[in-house]
C-alpha distance (Angstrom), angle and dihedral (degrees) to the residues before:
residue distance angle dihedral
X1 . . .
X2 3.82 . .
X3 3.75 122.5 .
X4 3.77 131.1 -179.2
X5 3.74 135.1 -137.3
X6 3.79 121.2 -159.3
X7 3.86 125.6 -168.2
X8 3.75 134.8 167.2
X9 3.85 128.3 -127.4
X10 3.79 137.8 146.0
X11 3.78 115.9 -67.5
X12 3.70 122.4 -103.4
X13 3.85 121.8 -97.3
X14 3.66 92.7 -103.4
X15 3.68 89.4 58.5
X16 3.75 92.2 45.4
X17 3.83 91.4 52.8
X18 3.86 88.0 50.1
X19 3.89 89.5 52.0
X20 3.77 92.5 49.0
X21 3.73 93.2 50.0
X22 3.79 90.4 53.6
X23 3.72 91.6 52.9
X24 3.88 98.3 -105.5
X25 3.80 115.3 139.9
X26 3.77 99.0 -173.5
X27 3.82 123.3 77.4
X28 3.73 112.8 -116.1
X29 3.78 119.8 -127.2
X30 3.80 115.5 -107.0
X31 3.69 122.6 -149.0
X32 3.86 114.8 -161.6
X33 3.69 117.6 -142.3
X34 3.74 117.6 -156.5
X35 3.82 129.2 165.3
X36 3.79 128.4 -142.5
X37 3.79 133.4 -179.1
X38 3.75 120.9 -123.2
X39 3.82 131.6 164.2
X40 3.77 91.4 -153.2
X41 3.72 102.5 46.0
X42 3.77 113.9 78.2
X43 3.79 101.2 175.7
X44 3.80 109.3 19.9
X45 3.86 141.2 -114.6
X46 3.78 131.2 -85.7
X47 3.82 123.4 -150.2
X48 3.78 135.4 169.6
X49 3.80 128.1 -153.6
X50 3.76 135.9 -173.6
X51 3.86 131.0 -168.5
X52 3.82 90.8 -92.3
X53 3.73 103.6 33.0
X54 3.78 136.1 71.8
X55 3.74 119.1 -115.1
X56 3.77 115.5 -110.2
X57 3.85 128.2 -173.7
X58 3.76 124.2 -134.2
X59 3.69 105.4 -156.7
X60 3.86 118.1 -138.9
X61 3.77 115.9 -123.8
X62 3.85 111.1 -95.6
X63 3.74 120.5 -134.4
X64 3.88 114.8 -147.6
X65 3.78 119.8 -129.1
X66 3.84 90.7 -114.4
X67 3.81 94.0 53.1
X68 3.80 89.6 46.5
X69 3.83 92.0 56.2
X70 3.83 90.6 46.3
X71 3.89 87.8 52.8
X72 3.78 91.0 49.8
X73 3.88 90.1 50.9
X74 3.86 92.4 49.5
X75 3.71 91.8 49.5
X76 3.77 92.4 48.6
X77 3.75 90.4 49.2
X78 3.89 91.2 50.3
X79 3.89 88.9 47.4
X80 3.91 90.2 49.6
X81 3.86 88.7 54.9
X82 3.80 87.9 49.8
X83 3.70 94.1 54.7
X84 3.92 92.0 42.7
X85 3.82 86.9 57.3
X86 3.75 92.5 43.6
X87 3.84 97.3 55.4
X88 3.76 103.4 30.4
X89 3.79 89.8 103.6
X90 3.79 91.1 53.4
X91 3.78 91.5 57.1
X92 3.84 94.2 55.1
X93 3.74 100.2 28.5
X94 3.76 96.1 124.0
X95 3.80 91.6 54.0
X96 3.83 89.9 48.2
X97 3.82 92.8 48.9
X98 3.84 92.3 50.4
X99 3.75 95.4 43.0
X100 3.84 96.7 48.7
X101 3.85 94.4 27.7
X102 3.78 92.7 -132.1
X103 3.72 131.8 159.0
X104 3.81 129.3 -116.1
X105 3.77 94.0 -100.4
X106 3.84 91.9 52.0
X107 3.85 89.1 45.1
X108 3.89 89.5 53.9
X109 3.86 89.5 45.8
X110 3.81 88.3 64.0
X111 3.83 91.4 62.9
X112 3.78 91.7 41.8
X113 3.81 93.0 55.9
X114 3.74 91.5 48.2
X115 3.83 94.0 50.7
X116 3.82 90.5 46.1
X117 3.90 90.4 76.3
X118 3.94 87.4 58.8
X119 3.77 90.7 49.7
X120 3.79 97.8 47.6
X121 3.81 98.6 42.0
X122 3.90 98.5 41.2
X123 3.89 94.8 82.0
X124 3.87 90.5 48.2
X125 3.82 93.2 52.2
X126 3.81 92.4 41.0
X127 3.81 89.2 54.8
X128 3.79 90.4 49.3
X129 3.83 93.9 43.6
X130 3.86 91.0 60.7
X131 3.76 93.1 51.1
X132 3.82 113.4 28.5
X133 3.87 143.7 36.2
X134 3.78 105.4 -54.1
X135 3.78 92.7 -159.5
X136 3.67 93.7 59.1
X137 3.79 91.5 44.7
X138 3.88 89.8 54.4
X139 3.83 92.5 47.6
X140 3.68 89.8 50.8
X141 3.78 92.5 51.6
X142 3.79 90.8 46.7
X143 3.88 89.1 54.0
X144 3.76 93.9 51.7
X145 3.83 90.2 47.2
X146 3.72 93.4 52.5
X147 3.76 94.0 45.8
X148 3.81 90.1 50.2
X149 3.86 91.6 47.8
X150 3.79 90.9 49.3
X151 3.75 92.6 48.0
X152 3.76 93.8 52.4
X153 3.83 97.2 42.9
X154 3.83 109.3 97.8
X155 3.83 94.8 155.6
X156 3.82 115.7 106.3
X157 3.87 93.5 -127.7
X158 3.79 119.2 43.5
X159 3.65 127.8 156.9
X160 3.78 100.6 -177.6
X161 3.81 95.7 79.2
X162 3.69 90.4 50.7
X163 3.85 94.9 48.4
X164 3.83 88.3 46.9
X165 3.71 91.3 52.7
X166 3.75 91.4 51.4
X167 3.83 89.1 50.5
X168 3.90 87.9 52.9
X169 3.86 92.9 53.4
X170 3.85 90.4 45.9
X171 3.80 91.3 50.3
X172 3.77 92.3 48.8
X173 3.82 99.1 46.4
X174 3.87 104.7 28.2
X175 3.83 106.2 31.8
X176 3.83 116.5 81.8
X177 3.79 123.9 -158.2
X178 3.80 97.1 -102.3
X179 3.83 112.5 -124.3
X180 3.90 111.3 -121.1
X181 3.77 91.7 -139.2
X182 3.66 123.0 -147.2
X183 3.78 91.8 -13.0
X184 3.80 93.1 61.7
X185 3.75 97.6 87.4
X186 3.79 93.9 40.9
X187 3.68 91.0 46.1
X188 3.79 92.8 54.9
X189 3.87 89.1 51.0
X190 3.80 89.9 50.5
X191 3.82 93.2 45.1
X192 3.73 90.7 54.5
X193 3.80 91.8 55.2
X194 3.81 105.6 35.3
X195 3.79 127.0 69.3
X196 3.79 125.3 -144.2
X197 3.78 88.4 -106.8
X198 3.89 90.1 58.5
X199 3.79 88.4 48.4
X200 3.70 92.2 57.3
X201 3.80 93.8 45.1
X202 3.77 88.0 55.0
X203 3.82 90.9 51.6
X204 3.79 93.8 47.2
X205 3.82 89.8 54.1
X206 3.85 89.3 52.7
X207 3.88 99.7 92.8
X208 3.74 93.3 -168.5
X209 3.67 92.0 54.0
X210 3.88 93.5 46.0
X211 3.77 96.5 49.8
X212 3.78 95.7 40.7
X213 3.78 90.7 48.9
X214 3.90 87.7 54.6
X215 3.79 87.9 50.1
X216 3.90 90.7 50.0
X217 3.83 86.2 49.5
X218 3.87 94.8 53.1
X219 3.94 87.1 46.4
X220 3.80 89.5 51.7
X221 3.75 92.7 50.2
X222 3.80 91.4 52.8
X223 3.85 96.8 42.0
X224 3.80 94.3 42.4
X225 3.80 94.6 48.2
X226 3.80 95.5 44.4
X227 3.82 93.0 44.1
X228 3.80 89.4 53.2
X229 3.78 102.0 39.7
X230 3.80 106.2 29.4
X231 3.82 97.8 83.8
X232 3.73 93.9 48.6
X233 3.90 90.2 43.0
X234 3.92 92.2 52.1
X235 3.81 89.9 46.2
X236 3.82 92.3 55.7
X237 3.82 87.5 45.8
X238 3.80 90.9 57.9
X239 3.79 89.7 50.9
X240 3.78 94.8 54.9
X241 3.81 90.0 46.4
X242 3.82 90.3 53.7
X243 3.84 92.2 -118.6
X244 3.82 91.7 122.4
X245 3.76 140.5 7.0
X246 3.85 123.3 -108.1
X247 3.73 114.4 -88.0
X248 3.77 108.0 -105.3
X249 3.77 99.9 164.6
X250 3.76 132.5 29.2
X251 3.02 138.8 -83.3
X252 3.85 89.0 61.0
X253 3.86 121.8 -161.5
X254 3.82 107.1 -75.7
X255 3.84 97.4 -170.3
X256 3.81 92.8 108.5
X257 3.81 90.1 54.0
X258 3.83 90.6 51.3
X259 3.80 93.8 47.6
X260 3.81 93.3 45.9
X261 3.74 92.9 44.7
X262 3.89 91.7 50.9
X263 3.80 90.2 48.7
X264 3.74 92.1 49.2
X265 3.86 92.4 51.6
X266 3.85 95.1 48.9
X267 3.85 95.1 43.4
X268 3.72 90.3 46.0
X269 3.73 94.5 55.1
X270 3.86 93.3 41.9
X271 3.74 92.3 46.6
X272 3.73 95.3 50.0
X273 3.79 91.1 50.1
X274 3.76 93.2 49.1
X275 3.77 94.8 45.2
X276 3.89 91.3 49.0
X277 3.79 92.4 48.4
X278 3.86 93.6 48.6
X279 3.81 88.6 48.5
X280 3.68 95.5 52.0
X281 3.77 91.7 47.9
X282 3.77 97.0 50.0
X283 3.81 101.0 31.8
X284 3.91 94.5 87.6
X285 3.75 93.3 49.5
X286 3.75 105.0 31.4
X287 3.78 112.4 49.4
X288 3.85 93.4 -161.1
X289 3.79 97.4 38.1
X290 3.88 93.2 124.3
X291 3.74 99.1 61.7
X292 3.83 91.7 37.9
X293 3.74 90.7 57.1
X294 3.85 90.0 50.9
X295 3.75 90.8 47.6
X296 3.85 92.1 51.2
X297 3.84 90.5 45.4
X298 3.85 92.0 52.3
X299 3.83 98.0 41.6
X300 3.94 93.4 44.8
X301 3.74 93.7 46.3
X302 3.77 95.3 54.2
X303 3.81 96.4 69.2
X304 3.85 89.7 47.6
X305 3.71 91.6 53.2
X306 3.80 92.8 44.7
X307 3.87 90.8 51.6
X308 3.90 89.9 45.9
X309 3.91 91.7 54.5
X310 3.84 92.5 46.5
X311 3.84 93.8 48.4
X312 3.70 94.3 49.0
X313 3.76 93.9 89.7
X314 3.89 92.7 55.1
X315 3.93 108.5 27.2
X316 3.66 126.1 21.6
X317 3.90 93.3 -175.1
X318 3.69 91.9 54.5
X319 3.83 90.1 46.3
X320 3.79 89.7 55.3
X321 3.83 91.5 48.3
X322 3.78 93.1 53.7
X323 3.84 91.4 44.3
X324 3.86 87.2 53.0
X325 3.83 94.2 52.6
X326 3.86 90.9 42.7
X327 3.71 95.2 50.3
X328 3.84 91.3 45.9
X329 3.83 88.3 55.1
X330 3.77 91.8 47.5
X331 3.88 91.1 49.4
X332 3.76 91.2 58.8
X333 3.83 85.1 80.7
X334 3.80 104.6 53.2
X335 3.83 101.4 84.7
X336 3.75 93.2 31.7
X337 3.82 93.4 55.9
X338 3.84 90.9 59.3
X339 3.81 90.3 51.2
X340 3.82 93.5 51.0
X341 3.72 90.9 56.2
X342 3.81 93.1 46.0
X343 3.82 93.7 52.9
X344 3.62 100.5 47.8
X345 3.84 100.6 40.1
X346 3.78 124.4 67.3
X347 3.84 115.9 -114.5
X348 3.84 96.2 -111.4
X349 3.85 91.6 59.0
X350 3.86 101.0 38.1
X351 3.78 94.0 98.9
X352 3.77 90.5 50.5
X353 3.82 90.5 45.2
X354 3.78 92.5 50.9
X355 3.85 93.0 47.4
X356 3.75 91.4 49.6
X357 3.71 91.3 49.3
X358 3.73 91.6 49.5
X359 3.74 94.0 49.1
X360 3.79 93.0 49.2
X361 3.92 93.8 46.2
X362 3.76 90.5 51.2
X363 3.75 94.8 41.5
X364 3.78 94.2 51.8
X365 3.78 97.6 19.2
X366 3.67 136.3 40.0
X367 3.86 96.3 -1.7
X368 3.84 92.1 63.6
X369 3.78 103.5 25.1
X370 3.83 96.8 77.6
X371 3.80 93.4 49.2
X372 3.91 91.6 41.2
X373 3.76 91.1 55.3
X374 3.73 93.0 43.8
X375 3.77 90.3 51.1
X376 3.72 91.1 50.0
X377 3.80 91.6 49.4
X378 3.85 92.3 50.1
X379 3.81 91.9 48.6
X380 3.82 90.4 51.4
X381 3.81 94.1 44.8
X382 3.82 89.3 63.7
X383 3.85 92.4 60.4
X384 3.92 91.1 75.0
X385 3.83 136.1 22.6
X386 3.72 115.3 -77.2
X387 3.76 114.1 -89.2
X388 3.84 138.9 142.5
X389 3.72 91.7 -106.0
X390 3.82 94.7 51.0
X391 3.73 93.0 44.3
X392 3.73 88.3 56.9
X393 3.83 93.0 43.7
X394 3.81 93.5 51.0
X395 3.75 94.1 51.3
X396 3.91 88.4 43.1
X397 3.87 92.2 56.6
X398 3.81 90.3 47.6
X399 3.77 94.2 49.8
X400 3.72 89.5 52.9
X401 3.79 88.9 76.1
X402 3.83 89.8 73.8
X403 3.87 99.2 72.1
X404 3.88 90.0 51.2
X405 3.84 90.3 51.5
X406 3.75 87.2 50.3
X407 3.79 92.0 56.6
X408 3.81 89.0 49.1
X409 3.91 88.4 52.9
X410 3.78 89.9 51.5
X411 3.82 90.5 55.1
X412 3.76 89.3 51.6
X413 3.66 91.9 54.9
X414 3.88 90.9 48.2
X415 3.81 86.4 58.1
X416 3.70 90.4 48.9
X417 3.85 88.7 56.2
X418 3.78 88.5 57.9
X419 3.76 94.3 61.8
X420 3.84 108.9 23.4
X421 3.79 95.7 90.3
X422 3.86 93.1 57.3
X423 3.85 94.0 40.0
X424 3.81 91.1 47.9
X425 3.74 91.6 50.4
X426 3.81 90.1 49.3
X427 3.72 93.0 53.3
X428 3.89 92.5 47.3
X429 3.70 91.3 48.9
X430 3.85 94.0 52.0
X431 3.81 91.5 47.2
X432 3.89 91.9 49.0
X433 3.76 93.2 43.8
X434 3.71 100.1 -118.7
X435 3.81 118.5 -177.6
X436 3.71 92.9 -136.2
X437 3.77 92.3 66.9
X438 3.81 123.2 87.0
X439 3.71 105.1 170.2
X440 3.80 138.5 165.6
X441 3.80 94.0 -99.9
X442 3.81 109.1 106.2
X443 3.70 100.4 -99.4
X444 3.85 141.8 55.5
X445 3.81 116.8 -122.3
X446 3.81 130.6 -153.0
X447 3.74 135.3 176.0
X448 3.77 89.7 -104.4
X449 3.78 103.6 32.6
X450 3.84 150.3 6.1
X451 3.82 114.9 -127.5
X452 3.79 126.1 -161.1
X453 3.80 110.5 -119.6
X454 3.78 132.6 -172.7
X455 3.81 94.7 -159.9
X456 3.71 118.4 88.7
X457 3.80 99.7 -173.6
X458 3.79 97.8 96.7
X459 3.77 127.1 142.6
X460 3.79 139.1 178.0
X461 3.86 108.4 -81.2
């Protein structure tokens, strides 16, 4: 495994001459970067050296493979609870509508309000995650979540607060604060000299990040809307086919919620494994394989979802089959999306990038799509007298918007494929300290050294 050693010493004469020519009178600090190989050092070592001091290395804590897997399992568990909370309303939406006598638009607004908390708080935690202890930040978020869940739980039996409490305990005792490796010291230097606004400007100039974020937003729109409305949509389809009677008293039949949930789980797991496998096989030969896989997943899933929506009025089994295929194709993207962000954004801005992407995909994606489709359904329902058939049709016409948004998302990923090679190379050059890179990051990198810079108007030469 590679590790890195950083030390400081005066810059070479060539660098001093360059500084003098630009009007600078103070020598700039030089940070030597060298690599070494060690089987026992996973992340690297940091050292500082002055003219009258001896260099010393401060080894970064090492995380064992076993503990790393435990950390992944705990984070997956916490994220599972997050999604359980997020889509609880969708599973019992028919009963909620009947009990409170609310329209489709108001029902969609319930999900929108819930997602807004993610949208508003994501930039805050992204900013903190790039600068402070991430384990403490996660624990603080879990505490707020548990307190909120407990405060809003008025039923006599509730498992969510208990499960959330278990997640908090696991976070505290089993999750280490992951070391940032060789980028830790350089990230600290950068964080002292760059503002949050400068971080945002850097990300907005990253074309792969911008287009992939728009693709993620389109995907969030589709998945959020379908996850929220599909059980209700299929329940209304059963009514017009004469397979069941309209729900007149809660609790309504939750069978469609169970079936759709099971399909989503299975297709999600299968799709992620297939997408990851294809990405690994093509990555070495096709530089832009990841965004192309995402584009294929989005573009090919749209016809399947369109057919599923159209067939709902005549065949529920065929609808479920098309939904399964469509969701499998959509799920090709989940793991790859994270990899795209990691390879085009420098380490010290990844938390900010993730937070910005989350905010945008919620703002324009799954936060608004349930309400938008519900509002369209309500608007169409006023065209004709109220009846079970027209309630189904109005929701059907609104849900048909999703496949077209999916096509738009596929186009965004195709645009990402045009730029990802250059953006990935730029990020790699900056992290490795290549002399060809002059980037808006706060310092100038060379093969031999890293020089502190005050100018931010750098570009690739």
